[in-house]
C-alpha positions in Angstrom: -46.9 -74.3 -19.9 -44.3 -77.5 -19.2 -41.2 -79.3 -19.7 -39.8 -82.1 -19.4 -36.8 -82.6 -17.5 -34.2 -85.9 -17.1 -33.9 -88.0 -14.1 -30.2 -86.2 -14.2 -31.6 -82.7 -13.2 -32.6 -83.4 -10.1 -33.2 -86.4 -7.1 -37.0 -85.5 -7.1 -37.4 -85.4 -11.0 -38.7 -88.6 -12.5 -38.4 -89.7 -16.1 -41.1 -88.0 -18.0 -42.3 -85.8 -15.3 -43.1 -82.4 -15.8 -42.4 -79.3 -13.8 -44.6 -75.8 -14.4 -42.6 -73.3 -15.2 -44.1 -70.8 -13.1 -43.4 -72.9 -10.0 -39.6 -72.8 -10.9 -40.2 -69.0 -11.0 -41.6 -68.6 -7.7 -39.3 -70.7 -6.3 -36.3 -69.0 -7.7 -38.0 -65.9 -5.9 -37.8 -67.3 -2.7 -34.8 -69.5 -2.8 -32.0 -68.7 -0.7 -33.6 -66.1 1.7 -34.0 -67.9 5.0 -31.0 -70.6 4.2 -28.8 -68.2 3.3 -28.8 -66.3 6.5 -29.0 -69.5 8.5 -26.1 -70.8 6.7 -24.6 -67.1 7.6 -24.8 -67.4 11.4 -24.1 -71.2 11.1 -20.3 -70.3 9.8 -20.6 -67.1 12.6 -21.1 -69.6 15.2 -18.2 -71.8 14.0 -15.9 -68.5 13.4 -13.6 -67.8 16.6 -13.2 -64.7 15.1 -16.6 -63.5 15.3 -16.8 -64.6 18.9 -14.3 -62.3 19.7 -15.7 -59.5 18.0 -18.8 -60.0 19.6 -17.8 -60.5 23.1 -15.6 -57.4 22.8 -18.9 -55.5 21.2 -21.1 -56.7 23.6 -19.1 -55.4 26.2 -18.8 -52.1 24.7 -22.4 -51.9 24.5 -23.0 -53.2 28.2 -20.8 -50.8 29.6 -22.3 -47.5 27.6 -25.8 -48.6 28.4 -25.5 -49.4 32.3 -23.0 -46.2 32.6 -25.1 -44.6 35.0 -25.2 -47.6 36.9 -21.5 -48.6 36.4 -19.7 -45.2 36.7 -18.6 -44.5 40.1 -19.5 -40.9 40.2 -21.6 -38.9 37.4 -20.0 -37.7 34.2 -18.9 -34.2 35.0 -18.0 -34.7 38.7 -14.4 -33.6 40.5 -14.2 -35.9 43.4 -10.3 -35.9 43.4 -9.6 -32.1 42.9 -8.3 -32.1 46.6 -5.4 -34.5 45.8 -4.3 -32.4 42.5 -0.7 -30.9 42.8 0.8 -28.7 40.0 3.6 -31.8 39.9 1.7 -34.4 40.9 -1.6 -36.6 39.5 -2.6 -39.5 41.7 -2.1 -42.7 39.5 -3.9 -46.4 39.5 -4.2 -47.1 43.2 -2.4 -44.2 44.7 -5.8 -43.2 46.3 -8.1 -45.0 48.0 -11.9 -45.0 45.7 -10.0 -44.3 42.4 -8.7 -47.5 41.0 -7.2 -46.1 38.3 -6.6 -42.5 39.2 -7.3 -38.9 38.8 -6.6 -36.7 36.0 -5.8 -33.2 35.7 -9.1 -31.8 36.8 -10.1 -34.4 39.6 -12.2 -36.1 37.9 -12.0 -40.2 38.5 -10.5 -41.7 35.4 -12.5 -44.6 35.7 -15.8 -42.7 35.6 -14.6 -41.0 32.7 -13.6 -44.0 30.9 -17.6 -45.7 31.3 -18.9 -42.4 30.3 -17.1 -41.9 27.6 -18.0 -45.5 26.0 -21.9 -44.0 25.9 -20.4 -41.0 24.3 -18.8 -43.1 21.9 -21.5 -45.5 21.3 -23.9 -42.8 20.7 -21.7 -40.9 18.2 -20.6 -44.1 16.5 -24.5 -45.5 15.9 -26.3 -42.4 15.2 -23.3 -41.1 12.6 -23.4 -44.6 10.7 -27.0 -44.4 10.5 -27.2 -41.3 9.3 -24.3 -42.4 6.9 -26.7 -45.6 5.9 -29.5 -43.7 5.4 -28.4 -41.3 2.9 -26.0 -44.0 1.0 -28.9 -46.3 0.5 -31.2 -43.7 -0.9 -28.4 -42.5 -3.3 -27.7 -45.9 -4.2 -31.0 -47.4 -4.2 -31.9 -44.7 -6.9 -28.9 -45.3 -8.9 -29.4 -49.0 -9.1 -32.9 -48.8 -9.8 -33.6 -46.4 -12.9 -29.9 -45.8 -13.9 -29.3 -43.9 -16.8 -28.8 -40.3 -16.3 -30.0 -40.7 -12.5 -27.3 -43.4 -12.3 -24.6 -41.0 -13.9 -25.8 -37.8 -11.9 -25.4 -39.5 -8.6 -22.1 -41.1 -9.1 -20.4 -38.4 -10.3 -21.5 -36.2 -7.3 -20.0 -39.4 -5.3 -16.9 -39.6 -6.8 -16.8 -35.8 -5.9 -17.4 -36.3 -2.5 -15.2 -39.2 -2.7 -12.2 -37.3 -3.8 -11.7 -35.5 -0.3 -10.6 -38.0 2.4 -12.7 -38.8 5.1 -11.6 -37.7 7.7 -10.7 -34.1 6.4 -14.2 -33.8 5.0 -15.0 -34.5 7.9 -13.3 -32.1 10.0 -14.4 -29.4 7.5 -18.2 -29.9 8.0 -17.6 -29.8 11.8 -16.0 -26.9 11.9 -18.7 -25.1 9.7 -21.7 -26.8 11.4 -19.9 -25.5 15.0 -18.1 -27.4 17.9 -21.0 -29.5 19.3 -21.9 -33.5 19.2 -24.3 -33.5 16.6 -22.2 -31.6 14.4 -19.7 -34.5 15.0 -22.5 -36.9 13.8 -23.4 -34.8 11.1 -19.6 -34.7 9.9 -18.7 -38.3 10.3 -22.4 -39.5 8.7 -21.9 -37.0 5.5 -18.3 -38.6 5.4 -20.0 -42.2 5.0 -22.7 -41.8 2.6 -20.4 -42.2 -0.6 -19.1 -45.3 0.9 -22.7 -47.0 1.4 -24.1 -45.6 -1.8 -21.4 -47.1 -4.2 -21.5 -50.3 -2.5 -25.3 -50.4 -2.8 -25.6 -49.7 -6.2 -22.8 -52.1 -7.3 -24.5 -54.6 -5.2 -28.1 -54.4 -7.1 -26.0 -53.3 -10.6 -25.2 -57.0 -9.7 -28.2 -58.7 -8.5 -30.3 -57.3 -11.6 -28.5 -60.2 -13.9 -29.4 -62.8 -11.9 -31.8 -65.1 -13.0 -34.5 -64.8 -10.4 -35.3 -61.0 -12.2 -35.6 -62.8 -15.0 -37.9 -64.9 -13.3 -39.8 -62.0 -12.3 -39.8 -60.2 -15.1 -41.0 -63.6 -16.5 -44.1 -63.3 -14.4 -45.2 -59.6 -15.1 -43.8 -58.0 -12.4 -43.1 -54.3 -12.4 -39.6 -53.0 -11.6 -40.8 -51.2 -8.7 -41.8 -54.5 -6.7 -39.0 -56.6 -8.2 -36.6 -54.0 -7.1 -38.4 -53.7 -3.2 -39.3 -57.1 -2.9 -36.5 -58.8 -4.1 -33.5 -56.7 -5.6 -33.2 -54.7 -2.9 -33.3 -57.8 0.1 -31.0 -59.7 -1.9 -28.3 -56.4 -2.0 -28.1 -55.6 1.3 -26.0 -58.1 2.7 -22.4 -56.1 1.8 -24.4 -53.0 3.1 -24.7 -54.8 6.4 -21.5 -55.8 6.5 -20.0 -52.4 5.7 -22.0 -51.0 8.6 -20.5 -53.1 11.0 -16.9 -52.0 9.9 -17.9 -48.3 9.7 -18.8 -48.5 13.3 -15.4 -49.0 14.3 -14.1 -46.0 12.1 -17.0 -43.7 13.2 -15.5 -44.4 17.0 -12.1 -43.6 15.8 -13.5 -40.6 13.7 -15.5 -39.3 16.6 -12.4 -39.4 18.6 -10.4 -37.9 16.6 -12.5 -34.6 15.9 -12.7 -34.4 19.7 -9.0 -34.5 20.2 -9.0 -31.5 17.6 -11.3 -30.0 19.8 -14.6 -30.2 17.4 -16.3 -32.4 19.8 -18.2 -29.4 22.1 -17.7 -29.9 25.5 -15.7 -28.6 28.6 -12.5 -30.2 30.0 -14.7 -32.1 32.5 -16.5 -33.3 29.3 -16.3 -37.3 29.2 -15.2 -38.3 25.6 -12.3 -40.7 24.9 -10.8 -38.0 22.6 -11.3 -35.3 24.7 -9.4 -37.0 27.3 -6.8 -37.9 25.0 -6.7 -33.8 24.5 -6.1 -33.0 27.8 -3.4 -36.0 28.4 -0.8 -34.5 26.1 0.0 -32.0 28.5 0.3 -34.5 31.1 2.1 -37.5 29.1 5.6 -36.8 31.5 3.9 -36.8 34.8 0.7 -38.7 34.0 1.4 -41.2 30.9 -1.6 -43.7 31.8 -4.5 -40.6 31.3 -3.6 -40.9 27.2 -2.7 -44.6 27.4 -6.2 -45.8 29.2 -8.5 -43.9 26.6 -6.3 -44.9 23.5 -6.6 -48.5 24.8 -10.5 -47.9 24.9 -10.7 -46.7 21.3 -8.5 -49.2 20.0 -10.3 -52.1 21.6 -13.7 -51.0 20.6 -12.3 -50.5 17.1 -11.2 -53.7 17.1 -14.3 -55.6 18.1 -16.5 -54.3 15.5 -13.4 -54.8 12.9 -13.4 -58.4 13.7 -17.0 -59.1 14.0 -17.4 -57.2 10.3 -14.7 -59.2 8.6 -16.5 -62.5 10.1 -19.5 -61.6 9.1 -18.1 -60.6 5.6 -16.2 -64.1 5.3 -19.5 -65.7 6.3 -21.4 -64.1 3.7 -18.8 -64.3 0.9 -19.9 -67.0 -1.6 -16.3 -68.0 -2.6 -15.9 -68.9 0.9 -19.5 -70.3 1.7 -18.8 -73.0 -0.9 -16.1 -74.7 1.1 
């Protein structure tokens, strides 16, 4: 079957020419996949916010990955215990070999901050991956089957969303025990509803697109259309949300450790735990709270800036400008 198109419909169309509708449908299915992502990366390269966020995230990743080589002392070492007195904790530059000072237990603050980056990265990435996988499974089922499956999943998601994220994470961590793995599960579980609703909404929007109608015209089944076309085109907002959620995961991990739910002992190198033990020393050693707090804030800022830049680059309303 062929249809005649007037010249005004495209620069390559000739008067009286004909175009195969099957070719149109196949091109419609493939259109925008490569060009879309190229345009996204082009816009990211031109966005100063994206560069700032990327530099912060890259430095955080490098420090976490190279912690065994960057940290002057092992994670639980207490090399400066002899310098600690009941009324004085050496601050930055007071003792040779400890540029950022010591903590109450005699640990090197610089080493603790470096090892804490590794702990925060591990908790943030694994917990976000758990929430992403769980949310995508629920969102995929709801967006693919619809009907009672969609209703059931969304009602469960609504129930979970009715509980504040941090309160839900605290409850799960308290039940599972005071271990880093419990913190990962707690944070990941609190993120599942976010990804589930986002992917479902994106898939429902994509199901009404022209390329889905083209695929149905070609005789493709629902499963093939969903996995080959609808899901890949719906994953963009989920990726953006995952980047933004990493910032939240780092803050939540620090909050749970601050509340004593992250496990470990006083010498454990983790930013939230450092804040916990710094509270009693604010009068004589305020840098013990200030330095890990800055690390948490800057890391969360980096992921937020990168995620916002990615969201803006993928937003069709801004891409059209």
